[in-house]
C-alpha positions in Angstrom: 99.5 118.6 107.9 98.1 118.1 103.9 99.8 114.4 104.5 97.2 113.7 107.1 94.5 114.8 104.9 95.0 112.8 102.1 95.9 109.6 104.1 92.1 110.2 105.5 90.7 111.1 102.2 92.5 108.1 101.4 91.1 105.9 104.6 87.3 106.5 103.1 87.6 106.4 99.1 85.2 104.1 98.8 86.4 103.3 94.8 89.8 101.5 93.5 92.5 102.9 95.0 96.4 102.0 95.4 99.9 102.8 97.0 102.2 103.3 94.5 105.2 103.7 96.6 106.4 104.7 99.4 109.4 108.2 100.3 112.9 107.9 101.9 110.7 108.9 105.5 108.4 105.7 104.3 105.5 108.0 103.9 102.5 106.2 101.5 102.2 107.8 97.9 98.7 107.4 97.4 97.0 106.9 94.0 92.4 107.2 93.6 91.1 106.0 90.2 88.4 108.1 89.4 85.6 107.9 86.3 85.4 104.5 83.9 88.1 101.6 84.6 88.2 100.1 81.3 89.2 102.3 78.3 91.9 104.9 78.2 93.7 106.2 81.2 95.3 109.3 82.2 97.3 109.7 85.1 97.5 113.1 87.0 100.2 114.4 89.8 100.3 117.5 92.4 102.5 118.9 95.3 105.9 117.0 93.7 107.2 119.8 94.5 107.2 120.5 98.8 106.0 124.5 99.2 103.6 123.5 96.0 101.4 121.0 98.5 98.5 123.4 98.3 98.0 121.5 95.1 97.6 118.1 96.9 94.1 119.8 98.4 93.2 121.0 94.3 93.6 116.7 93.7 91.3 116.3 96.3 88.8 118.5 94.5 89.2 116.8 91.3 88.2 113.5 92.9 85.2 113.9 94.3 84.5 115.8 90.8 82.3 113.2 88.9 84.0 112.3 85.2 81.5 111.5 82.5 83.3 109.8 80.4 87.0 108.4 80.4 88.9 107.4 83.4 92.4 107.6 85.6 94.6 108.1 88.6 94.8 110.6 90.5 98.1 111.2 92.7 97.6 114.2 95.1 101.3 114.4 97.0 104.2 113.0 95.1 106.0 114.7 97.9 104.8 114.2 101.4 108.1 114.5 103.4 109.0 117.4 101.4 105.9 118.8 102.2 105.9 118.3 105.7 109.4 120.5 105.8 107.2 123.2 104.3 104.1 123.1 106.1 106.7 122.7 109.3 110.2 124.6 109.2 111.0 125.5 106.1 108.2 127.4 103.9 109.9 127.9 100.8 111.6 124.1 100.6 110.8 122.8 97.0 112.5 119.5 97.0 112.5 115.9 98.7 113.4 115.0 102.2 117.0 114.1 100.8 117.1 117.3 99.2 116.8 116.2 95.5 114.5 118.0 93.3 112.1 115.9 92.3 111.2 117.7 89.1 114.6 117.3 88.0 115.4 113.8 88.9 113.3 112.0 85.8 115.5 110.6 82.7 114.8 113.0 80.6 118.1 115.1 79.3 118.8 114.4 83.3 120.9 117.0 84.6 121.3 119.4 81.8 118.7 122.2 83.1 119.9 125.7 83.0 119.4 125.7 87.2 120.9 122.2 87.7 122.9 121.1 90.7 124.2 118.4 92.3 124.7 120.1 95.5 121.5 118.5 97.9 119.1 121.9 99.6 115.9 123.2 98.6 115.4 123.3 95.4 117.0 122.4 91.4 119.8 119.6 92.8 119.4 116.3 90.2 120.0 113.9 92.6 123.0 111.3 92.2 121.2 109.9 88.6 117.7 109.6 87.2 115.2 107.7 89.1 117.4 108.1 92.4 114.6 108.8 94.7 112.4 107.0 95.7 109.2 108.7 94.7 110.4 109.7 91.3 111.2 105.7 91.3 107.5 104.6 92.1 105.6 107.3 90.0 107.9 105.9 86.9 106.7 102.1 87.8 103.4 103.1 88.2 103.0 105.2 84.5 104.7 102.0 82.9 101.9 99.7 84.8 98.8 101.9 83.4 100.6 103.6 80.1 98.5 106.2 80.5 97.5 108.4 77.1 98.4 111.4 78.4 99.3 112.4 82.3 98.6 115.9 83.5 101.2 117.6 86.3 99.5 120.3 88.7 102.2 122.8 90.2 102.0 126.1 91.2 102.4 129.4 90.3 102.3 131.6 87.0 99.0 130.7 85.6 100.5 128.9 82.4 100.9 125.9 80.5 103.5 123.9 79.2 103.1 121.5 76.8 106.3 120.6 74.7 110.2 118.9 75.5 112.5 118.4 73.3 110.3 119.1 69.5 107.7 116.9 71.4 103.9 117.9 72.3 100.6 118.1 71.4 99.1 121.5 71.7 95.9 120.8 71.0 95.7 119.5 74.9 97.1 122.2 75.8 94.6 124.8 73.8 91.7 122.9 75.9 93.3 123.3 79.3 93.6 127.0 78.4 90.3 126.7 77.3 88.8 125.8 80.8 91.3 128.1 82.6 92.3 131.2 80.6 95.9 130.2 81.4 98.5 131.3 78.6 99.8 128.1 76.9 103.7 128.2 76.7 107.3 126.6 75.6 109.5 126.3 78.4 113.2 126.4 78.0 116.4 125.7 80.0 114.5 122.8 82.1 115.2 119.2 82.0 114.3 115.8 84.2 111.1 116.8 84.3 108.1 114.4 84.5 106.2 115.6 81.7 110.0 115.8 80.2 109.8 112.0 80.8 106.7 111.4 79.5 107.1 113.3 76.1 110.3 112.2 75.0 110.8 108.4 76.2 106.9 107.3 76.2 106.2 109.7 73.3 102.8 110.7 75.0 101.4 114.1 75.6 102.0 115.5 78.9 101.2 118.8 80.2 102.2 121.0 83.8 99.5 123.5 84.9 101.3 126.4 86.8 98.1 127.1 89.4 97.7 130.0 90.7 98.6 133.8 90.2 101.9 134.6 90.1 101.2 137.4 92.3 100.4 135.3 94.7 103.3 134.6 97.1 104.6 130.5 98.3 103.7 128.7 99.9 100.1 129.3 98.4 97.7 128.0 101.2 94.3 129.1 100.2 92.5 126.8 98.1 90.6 129.4 97.1 93.3 131.3 94.8 93.3 128.3 92.7 89.3 128.6 91.8 90.4 128.8 87.9 91.6 124.9 88.2 88.9 123.5 90.2 86.9 122.4 86.9 90.1 121.8 84.4 91.1 118.2 85.0 87.6 116.8 84.4 86.8 119.6 81.5 90.4 117.8 79.8 89.7 114.3 80.6 85.8 114.5 78.4 86.8 116.6 75.5 90.8 115.6 75.2 90.7 113.3 71.5 87.3 113.7 70.8 
């Protein structure tokens, strides 16, 4: 199980690390620091959606790569409960264990997305209120503590980069991500309540979502090699953004 992979990696990691919170089923949400401890810091988050758990393995690759300048935090598996469901019984499950889609549960035009619903299930449920879920509230609190200069969210699939919400965003960073991956830079419409959206709207910091892997692939992607265009993207971005 991917949760056990991340947990064992956490136990062996000899640099700065922490648990930012716990899920509704009491699983830890692990965070790993990479690069310099001082100066501006980034946050990168992975496996927000359960069936996209392969991005947690991408995160472990990113942690192992040395960052020559800058530093920040990598959160490989925001949704371990949902990932367990996807790996064991419901492969297409996106939500957490309570049936709330975590990327609809942030306080950024919450509940206004085109596909949003209040009905709990595999996807698109916004929850009872913004940050109703322990996973999103943990990420909120950690983000407010770190005060990153930028955030990146790694999802699957489609080979696209999203950088804007409500008229806010920095396209320059998206072009850097495109330079590293070859992915298409796009604006996305009809969605709300995502981590990127909240960072842009409420924290007023640049934020990016990468949809890793070809759209021809089926969920859940199980081979990390299918995300190879993203193997070096975090290192490249951190070392070049803002120069």
